[in-house]
C-alpha positions in Angstrom: 20.8 23.1 -11.9 18.7 22.6 -15.1 15.3 24.3 -15.2 12.5 22.5 -13.3 10.5 22.5 -16.6 13.3 20.3 -18.3 11.2 17.2 -18.0 13.6 14.9 -20.0 16.5 15.8 -17.9 14.8 15.2 -14.6 13.0 12.0 -15.7 16.3 10.7 -17.0 18.1 11.5 -13.8 15.3 9.9 -11.7 15.6 6.8 -13.9 19.4 6.7 -13.4 19.1 7.0 -9.6 16.3 4.4 -9.4 18.3 2.0 -11.6 21.2 2.3 -9.1 18.8 1.6 -6.2 17.3 -1.4 -8.1 20.8 -2.8 -8.9 21.7 -2.6 -5.2 18.4 -4.4 -4.2 18.8 -7.0 -6.9 22.3 -7.7 -5.7 21.6 -7.5 -2.0 18.5 -9.8 -2.2 20.3 -12.2 -4.6 17.5 -11.9 -7.1 19.6 -13.0 -10.1 19.7 -16.6 -9.0 19.3 -18.3 -12.3 15.5 -18.4 -12.5 15.4 -15.8 -15.3 13.6 -13.1 -13.2 15.0 -9.7 -12.4 12.4 -9.2 -9.6 10.1 -11.1 -7.3 6.9 -13.0 -8.1 5.4 -14.1 -4.8 2.2 -13.5 -2.8 -0.5 -12.5 -5.3 1.8 -12.5 -8.3 0.7 -16.0 -9.6 -2.9 -15.0 -9.2 -2.3 -11.9 -11.5 -0.6 -14.0 -14.1 -3.4 -16.6 -14.0 -6.3 -14.1 -14.5 -4.3 -12.2 -17.2 -3.7 -15.4 -19.1 -7.4 -16.2 -19.0 -8.3 -12.7 -20.3 -5.7 -13.0 -23.0 -6.9 -16.5 -24.1 -10.6 -16.6 -23.4 -11.5 -12.9 -22.9 -12.8 -13.8 -19.4 -11.6 -12.3 -16.2 -11.7 -15.5 -14.2 -9.8 -18.3 -12.6 -9.8 -22.0 -13.2 -11.2 -24.2 -10.4 -11.1 -27.9 -10.9 -10.6 -27.5 -14.6 -13.5 -25.1 -15.0 -13.0 -21.4 -15.9 -15.2 -19.3 -13.6 -15.6 -15.5 -13.4 -13.6 -13.9 -10.7 -14.6 -11.1 -8.3 -11.9 -11.3 -5.7 -10.1 -8.2 -7.0 -10.6 -5.5 -9.6 -8.7 -5.9 -12.9 -6.5 -2.8 -12.8 -3.2 -4.7 -12.8 -4.4 -6.9 -15.6 -4.6 -3.9 -17.9 -0.8 -4.2 -18.1 -0.3 -7.9 -17.8 -2.9 -8.9 -20.3 -1.3 -7.2 -23.4 2.1 -8.6 -22.4 0.5 -12.1 -21.9 -0.7 -12.1 -25.6 2.9 -12.3 -26.8 5.2 -13.3 -24.0 5.8 -16.2 -21.6 5.3 -15.7 -17.9 8.9 -15.0 -17.1 9.1 -12.3 -19.7 5.8 -10.9 -18.7 7.1 -10.5 -15.1 10.4 -8.9 -16.3 8.6 -6.4 -18.7 6.1 -5.5 -16.0 9.0 -4.8 -13.6 10.8 -2.6 -16.2 7.6 -0.7 -16.8 7.1 -0.2 -13.1 10.6 1.2 -12.7 10.1 3.6 -15.7 6.7 4.9 -14.4 8.2 5.2 -10.9 10.9 7.4 -12.3 8.4 9.6 -14.2 6.3 9.9 -11.0 9.3 11.0 -9.0 9.6 14.1 -11.2 5.9 14.8 -10.9 6.0 14.4 -7.2 8.7 17.0 -7.0 6.6 19.2 -9.3 3.6 18.8 -6.9 5.8 20.1 -4.1 6.9 23.0 -6.2 3.4 23.9 -7.2 2.2 23.9 -3.6 5.1 25.5 -1.8 6.5 27.7 -4.7 10.2 27.1 -4.0 12.8 25.4 -6.1 14.6 24.0 -3.1 11.7 21.9 -2.0 11.6 20.5 -5.6 15.2 19.5 -5.4 14.9 17.9 -2.0 11.7 16.0 -2.7 13.2 14.8 -6.0 16.4 13.4 -4.6 14.9 12.0 -1.4 12.1 10.2 -3.3 14.3 9.1 -6.2 16.7 7.2 -3.9 14.0 5.9 -1.5 13.7 2.1 -0.9 10.5 2.0 1.2 8.4 2.4 -2.0 10.9 1.6 -4.7 11.3 -2.0 -3.5 7.9 -2.7 -4.9 9.1 -1.7 -8.4 10.7 -5.1 -8.2 7.5 -6.9 -7.1 4.6 -8.0 -9.3 2.2 -6.3 -7.0 -0.1 -3.3 -7.3 1.8 -0.9 -5.1 4.2 0.5 -7.7 1.8 1.2 -10.5 -1.0 2.5 -8.3 1.2 4.9 -6.4 2.9 6.2 -9.6 -0.5 6.7 -11.3 -1.9 8.5 -8.2 1.1 10.9 -8.1 0.8 11.8 -11.8 -3.0 12.1 -11.6 -2.8 14.5 -8.7 -0.1 16.6 -10.5 -2.3 17.0 -13.6 -5.2 18.5 -11.6 -2.9 20.8 -9.6 -0.9 21.9 -12.7 -3.5 23.4 -15.1 -7.3 23.2 -15.2 -7.6 22.0 -18.8 -10.1 19.4 -20.1 -7.4 17.1 -21.5 -5.4 17.2 -18.2 -8.5 16.4 -16.3 -9.5 13.5 -18.5 -6.0 12.0 -18.4 -5.9 12.6 -14.6 -9.3 10.9 -14.2 -8.1 7.9 -16.3 -4.9 7.5 -14.2 -6.8 7.8 -11.0 -9.3 5.2 -12.2 -6.5 2.8 -13.1 -5.0 3.3 -9.6 -8.4 2.7 -8.0 -8.8 -0.5 -9.9 -5.6 -1.7 -8.4 -6.2 -0.3 -4.9 -10.0 0.2 -4.3 -9.3 2.0 -0.9 -8.3 5.0 -3.1 -12.0 5.6 -3.4 -12.0 7.9 -0.4 -9.1 9.8 -1.9 -11.4 10.5 -4.8 -13.8 12.2 -2.5 -10.9 14.5 -1.3 -10.1 15.3 -5.0 -13.7 16.1 -5.8 -13.9 18.5 -2.9 -10.6 20.1 -4.1 -11.9 20.5 -7.6 -15.2 22.0 -6.5 -13.5 24.5 -4.3 -10.9 25.3 -6.9 -13.3 26.0 -9.7 -16.0 27.7 -7.7 -14.0 29.7 -5.1 -10.5 30.2 -6.5 -11.2 30.3 -10.3 -14.6 31.8 -9.7 -16.2 29.8 -12.5 -19.9 29.4 -13.0 -21.7 26.3 -11.7 -22.0 25.0 -15.2 -18.3 25.4 -16.0 -17.4 23.7 -12.7 -19.7 20.8 -13.4 -18.2 20.3 -16.9 -14.7 20.0 -15.6 -15.8 17.7 -12.8 -17.7 15.6 -15.3 -14.7 15.2 -17.6 -12.5 14.2 -14.6 -15.1 11.6 -13.3 -16.0 10.2 -16.7 -13.4 7.4 -16.9 -14.2 6.4 -13.3 -17.9 6.4 -13.8 -17.8 4.4 -17.0 -15.3 1.9 -15.6 -17.2 1.4 -12.3 -20.5 1.1 -14.1 -19.1 -1.6 -16.4 -17.5 -3.5 -13.5 -20.6 -3.4 -11.4 -22.9 -4.5 -14.3 -20.5 -7.3 -15.2 -20.7 -8.6 -11.6 -24.4 -8.4 -11.5 -24.7 -10.5 -14.7 -22.2 -13.0 -13.4 -23.1 -13.3 -9.7 -26.6 -11.7 -9.6 -25.4 -9.3 -6.8 -24.4 -5.7 -6.5 -20.6 -5.8 -6.2 -19.2 -2.3 -6.9 -15.6 -3.1 -5.7 -14.3 -6.6 -5.0 -15.5 -9.5 -3.0 -12.6 -11.7 -1.9 -10.1 -12.3 0.9 -9.9 -15.3 3.2 -12.8 -17.7 3.2 -14.9 -18.1 6.3 -13.1 -20.4 8.7 -10.5 -20.7 11.5 -7.9 -18.6 9.7 -10.2 -15.6 9.2 -11.5 -15.9 12.7 -7.9 -16.0 14.1 -7.0 -12.9 12.0 -10.1 -11.0 13.3 -9.3 -11.9 16.9 -5.7 -10.7 16.4 -6.8 -7.4 15.0 -9.4 -7.0 17.8 -6.5 -7.3 20.3 -4.4 -4.8 18.4 -2.0 -7.5 17.1 -0.4 -7.9 13.7 -1.8 -11.0 11.9 0.8 -11.2 9.1 2.7 -14.5 9.3 5.8 -13.4 7.5 6.7 -10.6 10.0 9.0 -11.8 12.8 7.4 -9.1 15.0 3.9 -10.5 14.4 1.9 -11.9 17.4 0.2 -14.3 14.9 3.3 -16.5 15.1 2.2 -17.6 18.5 -0.6 -19.6 16.9 0.6 -20.3 13.3 3.9 -21.2 11.8 5.2 -18.6 9.3 4.4 -19.3 5.6 8.0 -18.5 4.7 11.2 -19.3 6.4 12.2 -16.4 8.7 15.8 -15.7 9.1 15.1 -13.6 12.2 13.8 -15.2 15.4 10.2 -14.3 16.0 9.5 -11.9 18.8 6.4 -13.8 20.0 6.4 -17.6 20.2 4.5 -18.4 23.4 1.1 -17.3 24.8 3.0 -15.9 27.8 4.6 -13.4 25.4 1.3 -11.7 24.8 0.0 -8.8 26.9 -2.4 -9.7 29.7 -5.0 -7.1 28.8 -6.4 -9.5 26.1 -8.0 -11.8 28.7 -11.6 -11.7 29.8 -13.8 -13.5 32.2 -14.6 -16.2 29.6 -11.1 -17.1 28.5 -7.6 -17.0 29.9 -4.0 -18.1 29.2 -5.0 -21.8 29.4 -7.8 -21.3 26.9 -5.3 -19.8 24.4 -2.8 -22.6 25.0 -5.6 -25.0 24.2 -6.2 -23.2 20.9 -2.5 -23.7 20.2 -2.8 -27.4 20.7 -5.9 -27.7 18.5 -4.2 -25.6 15.7 -1.1 -27.8 15.9 -3.3 -30.9 15.7 -5.4 -29.7 12.7 -2.2 -28.7 10.8 -0.9 -32.3 11.3 -0.6 -34.2 8.1 -1.8 -37.4 9.8 -5.2 -36.0 10.8 -8.3 -37.7 9.3 -10.8 -35.6 7.3 -13.7 -36.1 9.8 -11.5 -35.0 12.7 -10.2 -32.1 10.6 -13.7 -30.8 9.9 -14.7 -31.2 13.6 -11.7 -29.4 14.9 -12.0 -26.6 12.4 -15.6 -26.0 13.5 -14.6 -26.0 17.2 -11.6 -23.6 16.7 -13.6 -21.3 14.5 -16.5 -21.1 17.0 -14.1 -20.4 20.0 -12.2 -17.7 18.2 -15.3 -15.9 17.2 -16.6 -16.1 20.7 -13.4 -14.8 22.2 -13.6 -11.7 19.9 -17.2 -11.0 20.9 -16.3 -11.4 24.6 -13.3 -9.1 24.3 -15.4 -6.4 22.6 -18.2 -6.7 25.1 -16.0 -6.6 28.2 -13.3 -4.3 27.1 -14.7 -1.8 24.5 -12.2 0.9 25.4 -9.3 -1.5 24.6 -11.1 -2.6 21.4 -12.0 0.8 20.0 -9.1 2.9 21.3 -6.1 1.0 22.7 -6.0 -1.7 20.1 -5.9 0.7 17.1 -3.3 2.8 18.7 -1.2 -0.3 19.3 -1.6 -1.2 15.6 -0.7 2.4 14.7 2.6 2.1 16.6 3.5 -1.2 14.9 2.4 0.2 11.5 4.6 3.3 11.7 7.6 2.5 14.0 9.8 -0.1 12.5 13.1 0.0 10.7 11.6 1.0 7.4 14.2 -1.3 5.8 12.7 -4.7 6.7 13.0 -5.8 3.0 16.4 -4.5 2.1 18.0 -7.9 2.9 17.0 -11.4 3.5 19.6 -11.8 6.3 19.7 -10.7 9.9 21.5 -7.3 10.4 24.6 -8.8 12.0 25.0 -11.3 9.1 24.8 -8.7 6.4 28.0 -7.4 4.7 29.2 -4.1 6.0 28.0 -2.1 3.0 24.5 -3.5 3.5 24.6 -2.6 7.2 25.6 1.0 6.5 22.9 1.4 3.8 20.3 -0.1 6.1 21.2 2.4 8.8 21.1 5.3 6.3 17.8 4.3 4.9 16.3 3.8 8.4 17.4 7.3 9.2 15.8 8.5 6.0 12.6 6.6 6.8 12.3 8.3 10.2 13.1 11.7 8.8 10.2 11.3 6.3 7.9 9.9 8.9 8.6 12.3 11.9 9.3 15.5 9.9 6.3 14.7 7.7 3.9 14.5 10.6 5.5 17.3 12.5 4.6 19.6 9.5 0.9 19.2 10.3 1.4 21.5 13.2 2.6 24.3 10.8 0.3 23.5 7.9 -3.1 22.8 9.6 -3.9 26.5 9.5 -2.6 27.1 6.0 -6.1 27.8 4.6 -5.0 26.6 1.2 -7.1 23.7 -0.3 -4.2 22.1 -2.1 -2.3 21.9 1.2 -5.3 20.2 2.8 -5.4 17.7 -0.1 -1.8 16.9 0.6 -2.3 16.5 4.3 -5.4 14.3 3.9 -3.8 11.4 2.1 -1.3 10.2 4.8 -3.8 10.8 7.6 -6.5 8.8 5.7 -4.2 5.9 5.0 -3.0 5.5 8.6 -6.5 5.9 10.1 -8.0 3.5 7.6 -5.5 0.6 8.2 -5.3 1.0 12.0 -8.8 1.9 13.1 -11.0 0.4 10.4 -9.4 -2.4 8.4 -6.9 -3.2 11.2 -4.4 -4.7 8.8 -0.9 -3.3 9.2 1.2 -4.9 6.5 4.0 -2.4 6.0 3.4 -2.1 2.3 0.0 -0.5 2.9 1.9 2.6 4.2 3.7 3.1 0.9 0.7 5.2 -0.4 1.3 7.7 2.3 5.1 7.8 1.9 5.4 10.0 -1.2 3.2 12.7 0.3 5.0 12.5 3.7 8.2 13.0 1.7 6.8 16.4 0.5 5.8 17.3 4.0 9.1 16.3 5.5 11.0 18.4 2.9 8.7 21.3 3.7 9.9 21.1 7.3 13.5 20.9 6.1 13.0 24.0 4.0 11.3 25.7 7.0 14.3 24.9 9.2 16.8 26.1 6.6 14.8 29.4 6.3 16.0 30.3 9.8 19.6 29.5 9.0 20.0 31.1 5.6 17.6 34.0 5.0 16.2 35.2 2.6 17.3 32.4 0.3 14.9 30.0 1.9 11.5 31.4 2.6 8.7 30.1 4.8 5.6 29.2 2.8 
């Protein structure tokens, strides 16, 4: 094998492997369908293009409402940092295609640096090789290289940023690392807590491990945080000028109304409120926004667990909500009736949530998050490998789906099993590694209570390292002393 330090070789190999994975996905998902795109522009993609065009044309991060360009605060402008320069010279289709190509390239680069992180922490070449190949061929994260969404860039930037602070404590490395982390944060603001983990790591590293003076430690920390502080101050000041409010992150999401109230009630019960997932309980009350090729698991109120009921509402109450929702979604409904029904549904759903929390706090605070955690973690891991049901897929697709599901569960189960062996490692870089998957899972199941599978992608690279550590540990008992326990 070439030396680990041979960056060009490993990045080139990662790019080759990822290109093969991309070609399989493009073919299997029938993406080359004549629309001129090599990837997928859905969900938030048109929104990114819209704001980027406005920045490129009018130097305003905003959206057009009823013909008027208004400042936008619904998300932070991290993704626009790439799309805006492309929008200056290219049409939308080419902007999308170039963005996807850049995502694939940066993902390949981050694959090499993820393997280097594993090598720096566990000091064995074998874990470098296993992490490199397992992550290079993965589909769980790599599928988002083909989407115009923030997952690909943010995860790649986070990986490279972490490598730079683990590799060598130089001022240039810290500044570049801080810049990359800031860019990732602007795309995924929940990375802010990861920043606290990194700050704790840097303080410990410089004060305890490197035994630097307080002044030296502060200088390095200042250099790392400088891009973040300048960017966050600029964004917050801009929002204060535009909206006369303190908005340090973003202020968006669903507007107040029946949809948001229904989502809040679903999450309070421990249910999935995504309406594209065939396993989502949300489909009892709403029709999916896209055509589902797989029959939904939940279609009737009777399909839902009975623990959700309280003394103030029962199965008939929820059936009545179904009827009202069907009525309000009817194209024949008058505006006055629509407004009235919307108010009624919104009020009832809010009240049901309050009643559930009041009467069943144990279920709300403990059982519901655990139920969300189970749905968040335990699925095929290959839900987006094909747009057909498993039995209707060609044999090669079925085989690859099984292989990739096995790989997903290896990364998930072996990764979390490693916590048993590493929790007493007493090494700050190991704790930094352990903290990220744990934080992501607790955040989205116990606090945000949103379990769209793509939110787990941030944890996957670091679980891959932990899973390969367990594989290395297992092999150490089979082939000593070639493999050594770390």
